[in-house]
C-alpha positions as CSV (number, residue, x, y, z in Angstrom):
1,M,-22.3,-6.5,16.5
2,S,-24.9,-6.7,19.5
3,I,-28.0,-5.2,18.6
4,F,-27.3,-2.0,21.0
5,S,-24.1,-1.2,18.8
6,R,-26.4,-1.6,15.4
7,I,-29.0,1.0,16.9
8,V,-26.1,3.2,18.2
9,F,-23.4,3.0,15.1
10,A,-26.3,3.4,12.7
11,A,-27.9,6.8,14.6
12,T,-24.5,8.1,15.3
13,A,-23.0,7.5,11.3
14,A,-26.2,8.7,9.9
15,F,-26.0,12.3,11.7
16,A,-22.0,12.2,10.8
17,L,-22.5,11.8,7.0
18,A,-25.4,14.4,7.0
19,M,-22.7,16.9,8.7
20,P,-20.3,18.8,6.4
21,A,-17.2,17.1,5.4
22,A,-15.2,19.7,7.7
23,A,-16.9,17.6,11.0
24,Q,-13.7,15.9,12.0
25,D,-14.6,15.4,15.8
26,V,-15.7,11.4,16.6
27,A,-15.2,8.8,19.4
28,V,-15.0,5.4,17.9
29,R,-16.2,3.0,20.7
30,G,-14.9,-1.3,20.8
31,G,-15.7,-4.3,22.0
32,T,-12.3,-5.0,21.3
33,V,-9.8,-2.1,20.3
34,Y,-6.9,-3.4,18.1
35,T,-4.7,0.0,18.1
36,M,-1.4,-2.3,16.5
37,A,1.0,-0.1,19.6
38,G,0.0,-2.6,22.4
39,E,-2.5,-5.4,23.1
40,P,-5.9,-5.5,22.4
41,I,-8.1,-3.0,24.3
42,S,-11.3,-4.9,25.5
43,D,-14.6,-2.0,25.8
44,G,-12.0,0.4,24.4
45,V,-12.5,3.6,22.5
46,V,-10.5,5.9,20.3
47,V,-11.1,9.6,20.5
48,I,-10.4,12.0,17.1
49,E,-10.2,15.8,17.9
50,D,-9.8,17.9,14.3
51,G,-8.9,14.5,12.2
52,I,-6.1,13.6,14.5
53,I,-6.4,10.7,17.5
54,S,-6.1,12.4,20.9
55,A,-7.0,9.8,23.1
56,V,-6.9,6.1,23.2
57,G,-7.7,3.9,26.0
58,P,-10.1,2.0,28.1
59,A,-14.1,3.2,28.2
60,S,-14.2,3.5,31.8
61,S,-10.9,5.3,31.7
62,T,-11.0,7.4,28.8
63,S,-12.5,11.3,28.6
64,V,-14.5,11.8,25.7
65,P,-15.9,15.3,25.0
66,D,-19.1,16.4,25.5
67,G,-21.4,16.5,22.4
68,I,-19.2,14.3,20.2
69,Q,-20.0,12.0,18.0
70,V,-19.8,8.4,19.7
71,L,-19.7,5.5,16.7
72,S,-19.6,2.0,17.7
73,A,-18.5,-1.5,16.4
74,E,-17.7,-5.1,18.1
75,V,-14.2,-4.7,16.6
76,V,-11.9,-1.7,15.7
77,T,-8.7,-1.4,14.0
78,P,-6.5,0.8,12.2
79,G,-7.4,2.0,8.9
80,L,-6.2,-0.4,6.4
81,I,-3.4,-0.1,3.7
82,D,-2.5,-1.5,0.8
83,A,0.9,-1.2,0.3
84,H,1.0,-1.7,-3.4
85,S,-1.7,-1.4,-6.0
86,T,-2.8,0.4,-8.9
87,V,-6.2,1.5,-8.1
88,G,-6.8,4.9,-9.3
89,L,-5.1,4.5,-12.4
90,A,-6.2,1.6,-13.4
91,G,-9.7,2.5,-13.4
92,Y,-13.2,0.6,-12.9
93,L,-14.6,0.3,-16.2
94,N,-11.7,-1.7,-17.3
95,Q,-11.5,0.3,-20.6
96,S,-9.0,2.1,-22.4
97,Q,-9.8,5.2,-21.2
98,D,-9.2,4.8,-17.6
99,Q,-6.1,2.6,-17.7
100,D,-3.2,4.6,-17.0
101,Q,-1.1,2.0,-14.8
102,L,1.2,1.5,-18.2
103,E,2.9,3.6,-20.6
104,R,4.2,1.4,-23.5
105,S,6.1,3.4,-25.3
106,A,9.5,2.7,-24.3
107,P,11.0,0.3,-21.2
108,I,12.7,2.9,-18.9
109,Q,10.5,6.0,-18.1
110,P,10.9,6.6,-14.1
111,E,9.9,10.2,-14.6
112,L,6.2,9.3,-14.8
113,R,4.2,10.5,-12.2
114,A,1.8,9.1,-10.7
115,L,0.7,12.3,-9.2
116,D,-0.6,13.3,-13.1
117,A,-2.5,10.1,-13.1
118,Y,-4.4,9.4,-10.4
119,N,-8.0,9.8,-10.3
120,P,-9.5,10.1,-6.8
121,K,-13.4,10.0,-8.1
122,D,-12.9,6.2,-9.6
123,R,-15.5,3.8,-8.4
124,L,-12.5,1.6,-7.6
125,V,-11.4,4.1,-5.0
126,Q,-15.1,4.1,-3.0
127,W,-15.0,0.7,-3.2
128,V,-11.9,-0.4,-1.5
129,R,-13.0,2.4,1.2
130,E,-15.7,1.2,1.7
131,L,-13.9,-2.0,2.6
132,G,-12.0,-0.4,5.0
133,I,-8.7,0.3,3.2
134,T,-7.8,4.2,4.0
135,T,-4.3,4.3,2.8
136,L,-3.2,3.0,-1.0
137,H,0.5,2.8,-2.2
138,T,-0.4,3.3,-5.5
139,G,1.0,3.8,-9.2
140,H,2.5,2.7,-12.3
141,G,2.3,-1.2,-12.4
142,P,4.0,-4.4,-13.9
143,G,4.5,-4.3,-17.5
144,A,7.6,-2.1,-18.4
145,L,11.2,-2.1,-17.1
146,I,10.7,1.0,-15.0
147,S,7.2,1.5,-15.4
148,G,6.7,4.8,-13.6
149,Q,6.7,6.4,-10.2
150,T,4.0,5.8,-7.3
151,M,2.6,7.5,-4.3
152,V,0.6,7.1,-0.9
153,V,-2.6,8.4,-1.2
154,K,-5.7,8.4,1.1
155,T,-8.8,6.7,-0.5
156,T,-11.1,9.9,-0.1
157,G,-10.8,13.7,-1.4
158,D,-11.5,15.3,-4.3
159,T,-8.5,15.7,-6.0
160,V,-5.2,14.4,-6.0
161,E,-3.7,17.0,-4.1
162,D,-7.2,16.3,-1.2
163,A,-5.5,12.4,-1.3
164,V,-2.3,13.0,-1.5
165,V,-0.1,11.9,1.5
166,V,3.5,11.1,-0.7
167,P,3.9,12.7,-3.7
168,R,6.7,10.4,-4.8
169,A,6.9,7.4,-2.4
170,M,9.4,5.0,-4.9
171,I,10.4,4.1,-8.4
172,A,8.9,1.1,-10.2
173,A,10.7,-1.4,-11.9
174,N,10.0,-5.0,-12.9
175,L,11.7,-8.3,-13.9
176,G,10.8,-11.4,-15.4
177,R,7.8,-12.5,-17.6
178,L,5.3,-9.4,-17.6
179,A,8.3,-7.0,-18.4
180,L,9.9,-8.4,-21.5
181,A,8.9,-7.3,-24.9
182,S,7.8,-9.5,-27.8
183,G,9.6,-10.2,-31.1
184,T,12.6,-7.8,-32.0
185,K,11.8,-5.2,-29.4
186,S,13.8,-4.7,-26.0
187,P,14.4,-6.3,-23.3
188,G,13.5,-9.8,-24.8
189,T,15.4,-11.6,-22.1
190,R,16.5,-11.4,-18.9
191,S,19.8,-10.7,-19.4
192,K,19.0,-7.9,-21.5
193,Q,16.1,-6.7,-18.7
194,V,19.7,-6.2,-16.1
195,A,21.9,-4.6,-18.6
196,L,19.1,-2.2,-19.0
197,L,18.7,-1.3,-15.5
198,R,22.2,-0.8,-14.8
199,S,22.9,1.2,-17.7
200,A,20.2,3.6,-16.6
201,L,21.6,3.5,-13.4
202,V,25.3,4.4,-14.9
203,K,24.1,6.8,-16.8
204,A,22.9,8.6,-13.8
205,Q,26.4,8.0,-12.4
206,N,27.8,9.7,-15.1
207,A,25.6,12.5,-14.7
208,T,26.4,13.1,-11.5
209,N,29.9,13.1,-11.9
210,A,29.9,15.3,-15.1
211,K,31.0,19.2,-14.6
212,P,29.1,21.3,-17.0
213,K,31.1,23.3,-19.6
214,K,32.0,26.7,-18.2
215,G,29.4,29.1,-19.6
216,E,26.7,26.4,-20.4
217,P,23.8,25.5,-18.5
218,A,23.4,22.3,-17.2
219,K,20.9,20.4,-19.4
220,R,17.5,18.8,-17.4
221,D,16.7,14.7,-17.9
222,L,13.8,13.8,-16.3
223,M,14.5,10.1,-16.3
224,V,18.2,10.7,-15.0
225,E,17.0,12.7,-12.3
226,A,14.7,10.3,-11.4
227,M,17.5,7.4,-11.3
228,Q,20.1,10.1,-9.1
229,D,17.2,10.6,-6.4
230,V,17.4,6.4,-6.7
231,L,21.5,6.4,-6.3
232,D,21.2,9.2,-3.9
233,G,18.9,7.0,-1.4
234,K,16.0,10.0,-2.1
235,V,13.1,7.6,-3.0
236,P,13.6,3.5,-3.1
237,L,13.7,1.0,-6.1
238,M,10.9,-1.4,-5.7
239,V,11.7,-4.1,-8.2
240,T,8.3,-6.8,-9.3
241,A,10.3,-9.8,-9.2
242,W,8.3,-13.2,-9.0
243,K,11.0,-15.6,-9.0
244,A,13.7,-16.4,-7.3
245,Q,16.3,-15.6,-9.9
246,D,14.8,-12.3,-10.8
247,I,15.0,-11.5,-7.5
248,L,18.3,-12.4,-7.0
249,S,19.2,-10.1,-10.0
250,A,17.9,-7.6,-8.3
251,L,19.8,-8.0,-5.4
252,R,22.9,-7.9,-7.2
253,L,22.2,-4.3,-8.5
254,K,21.3,-3.7,-5.2
255,E,24.5,-4.5,-3.7
256,E,26.6,-3.2,-6.5
257,F,25.0,0.5,-6.8
258,G,24.3,0.4,-3.0
259,I,20.9,1.7,-3.3
260,E,17.7,1.1,-1.1
261,M,15.4,-1.7,-2.7
262,V,12.3,-3.2,-2.2
263,I,11.1,-6.6,-3.5
264,D,7.4,-6.7,-4.7
265,G,5.4,-9.8,-5.2
266,A,8.2,-12.4,-4.6
267,A,6.2,-15.2,-4.9
268,D,9.4,-17.4,-4.8
269,A,10.9,-15.3,-1.3
270,Y,10.8,-18.2,0.3
271,L,12.8,-20.5,-1.5
272,I,15.9,-17.4,-1.0
273,I,14.7,-16.0,2.7
274,D,18.3,-16.4,3.6
275,E,19.7,-14.6,0.9
276,L,16.8,-11.6,1.2
277,K,17.5,-11.6,4.9
278,A,21.2,-11.0,4.4
279,A,20.1,-8.2,1.9
280,G,18.1,-6.6,4.2
281,V,15.5,-5.6,2.4
282,S,11.5,-5.3,2.8
283,V,8.9,-7.8,1.1
284,I,5.6,-6.4,-0.4
285,L,4.1,-9.5,-0.9
286,H,2.0,-10.7,-3.6
287,P,-1.6,-11.1,-3.2
288,P,-2.3,-14.6,-1.5
289,R,-4.7,-15.6,-3.8
290,A,-3.2,-14.5,-7.3
291,R,-3.3,-17.2,-10.0
292,Q,-0.4,-19.5,-9.5
293,F,1.1,-19.6,-13.0
294,G,3.9,-18.3,-15.1
295,D,6.2,-16.9,-12.9
296,L,3.2,-17.5,-9.9
297,E,3.7,-20.8,-10.6
298,N,5.7,-21.5,-6.9
299,A,3.4,-19.3,-4.9
300,S,2.2,-19.9,-1.6
301,F,-0.4,-19.0,0.8
302,D,2.0,-19.1,4.0
303,T,5.0,-17.1,2.9
304,G,4.2,-14.0,4.8
305,A,4.4,-16.5,7.9
306,K,7.5,-17.7,6.6
307,L,9.0,-14.4,6.1
308,A,7.6,-13.2,9.6
309,A,9.5,-15.9,10.8
310,A,12.9,-15.2,9.3
311,G,11.9,-11.3,10.6
312,I,11.8,-10.3,7.1
313,P,9.9,-6.9,7.2
314,F,7.0,-7.2,4.6
315,A,3.3,-6.6,4.0
316,Y,0.4,-7.0,1.7
317,Q,-1.0,-6.1,-1.2
318,S,-3.6,-6.1,-3.8
319,G,-0.8,-5.8,-6.7
320,Y,-2.5,-5.6,-10.5
321,E,-4.1,-8.2,-12.5
322,G,-5.5,-6.7,-15.9
323,Y,-9.1,-8.6,-15.9
324,V,-12.4,-7.6,-14.1
325,P,-12.6,-7.3,-11.1
326,K,-10.0,-4.7,-11.6
327,T,-8.6,-5.0,-8.2
328,R,-7.8,-7.5,-4.8
329,V,-8.7,-6.3,-1.7
330,V,-6.3,-6.5,1.0
331,L,-8.2,-7.3,4.1
332,W,-9.2,-10.6,2.1
333,E,-6.1,-11.3,1.1
334,A,-4.4,-10.9,4.1
335,A,-7.6,-13.4,5.8
336,V,-5.8,-16.0,3.4
337,G,-2.5,-15.3,5.3
338,A,-4.1,-15.4,9.0
339,A,-5.4,-18.6,8.0
340,N,-1.7,-20.0,7.2
341,G,0.2,-19.5,9.8
342,L,0.1,-15.8,10.6
343,G,-2.7,-15.7,12.9
344,M,-5.0,-13.0,12.9
345,E,-3.0,-10.2,14.7
346,G,0.0,-11.1,12.6
347,A,-2.2,-10.8,9.2
348,L,-3.5,-7.4,10.6
349,K,0.0,-6.0,11.3
350,A,0.5,-7.4,7.7
351,I,-1.9,-4.4,6.4
352,T,-1.5,-1.7,9.0
353,I,1.5,-1.2,11.3
354,D,3.8,-3.0,9.4
355,A,2.8,-2.1,5.7
356,A,2.4,1.8,7.4
357,Q,6.3,1.3,8.4
358,L,7.1,-0.1,4.7
359,I,6.0,2.5,2.7
360,G,7.4,5.4,4.8
361,V,4.2,6.8,6.6
362,A,3.9,5.3,9.8
363,D,4.5,8.4,11.7
364,K,0.8,9.6,10.5
365,V,-1.2,5.9,9.6
366,G,-1.2,2.1,10.7
367,S,-1.8,2.1,14.4
368,L,-4.2,3.9,16.9
369,E,-2.2,6.1,18.7
370,V,-2.0,10.0,19.8
371,G,-0.8,12.1,17.0
372,K,-1.9,10.1,14.5
373,H,-4.4,10.4,11.7
374,G,-7.5,9.7,13.0
375,D,-8.2,6.5,10.5
376,V,-10.5,3.8,11.4
377,A,-12.2,0.7,10.5
378,M,-14.9,-0.7,12.0
379,F,-16.0,-4.9,12.0
380,S,-19.0,-6.7,13.0
381,G,-16.2,-9.3,14.5
382,D,-13.1,-11.0,13.6
383,P,-11.9,-8.8,10.4
384,F,-10.6,-12.2,8.2
385,E,-14.2,-13.9,9.5
386,T,-15.8,-14.1,5.7
387,T,-19.4,-13.9,7.7
388,N,-18.3,-10.4,8.9
389,H,-18.6,-7.4,7.7
390,V,-17.4,-3.7,7.6
391,T,-19.5,-1.6,9.3
392,G,-17.9,1.8,9.1
393,V,-15.3,3.7,8.0
394,V,-13.7,6.8,9.5
395,I,-10.8,8.6,7.4
396,E,-9.1,11.8,9.7
397,G,-12.4,11.6,11.8
398,V,-14.5,11.7,8.9
399,V,-17.0,9.3,8.7
400,V,-16.6,8.0,4.9
401,S,-18.9,5.0,4.8
402,D,-21.3,3.8,7.5
403,E,-23.0,0.8,5.2
404,P,-22.3,-2.8,6.5
405,R,-19.8,-4.5,3.8
């Protein structure tokens, strides 16, 4: 970042933070603006009014309203998107009282709502926001056969109602080692996992086809209702599966029941590219730097590049690993993909517009276009160069961070 840019940014951002949160008119000028809706713009500007992008283009030809705040950075991108996380449920303290990403009392619990467990004030939410992540697809994590629901939130707000974008995005299922029970508990094998998943879907089918007895009120079953919505295409089933055998089992269920499915994790995805493409699924790819053991023993840094080359939609995630630090950061994970075949813009797509499309919010976020939310990340240079920093973050026109990170 140039000295002039640093002075302008520091002054204007400090003024912005002194303003009430309702102040939502701001312009962000960048030496390079990556809109993710076309070619990068040299010396570009993004104008945000009432929290919505009202103009994007070269600074020389894009009108900025008089009196509006103007921030400046060397590189400007859309706010970053984490395509699968447990942030807000898996808390910063890493203690039992802030770990709500997994309920262990039963293997199948699709009725559990992320909305009821998300803590927008957890320090991890602030942490990822300061690093440019403005949108999270978060919720119940791996460890149970069906662990619960996910949702899409902004990394701001005092309450979940302030933060929520999509209250129920997907139903989270899990196959493989992480969702196997120990001892005599069920499921103890992979075949039992698939049988239980199939049974939950069949039970929902039977409930749909059953006719209530005359004069009797219909009885509600929250688990069945959640799985009926999967069958009806109202919500996708997100299956976390790392090994090829588990991914292929999930794809068989997709074909059998005709449901919408997203494959999550997918360490072995590069081994079954043809099958994934034929199935028409999207992939929320594991963090490239996830520890490569157990079901992740075949994980590879260049899987993202191979999926992109095959035309399979994918996005990067922070995922969940039960140790400190409690979350990875997709900015740094995508950097590994950039260095291993994706390149800078390919990796940036995987944490902006491609991630937005995959989680169903591309009409609101993921690119810098007129009519979309005014979510912007600012950098001192190439976002994936480790010597550069996030210099500012704007969410719906509000400057939520101005300290270099």
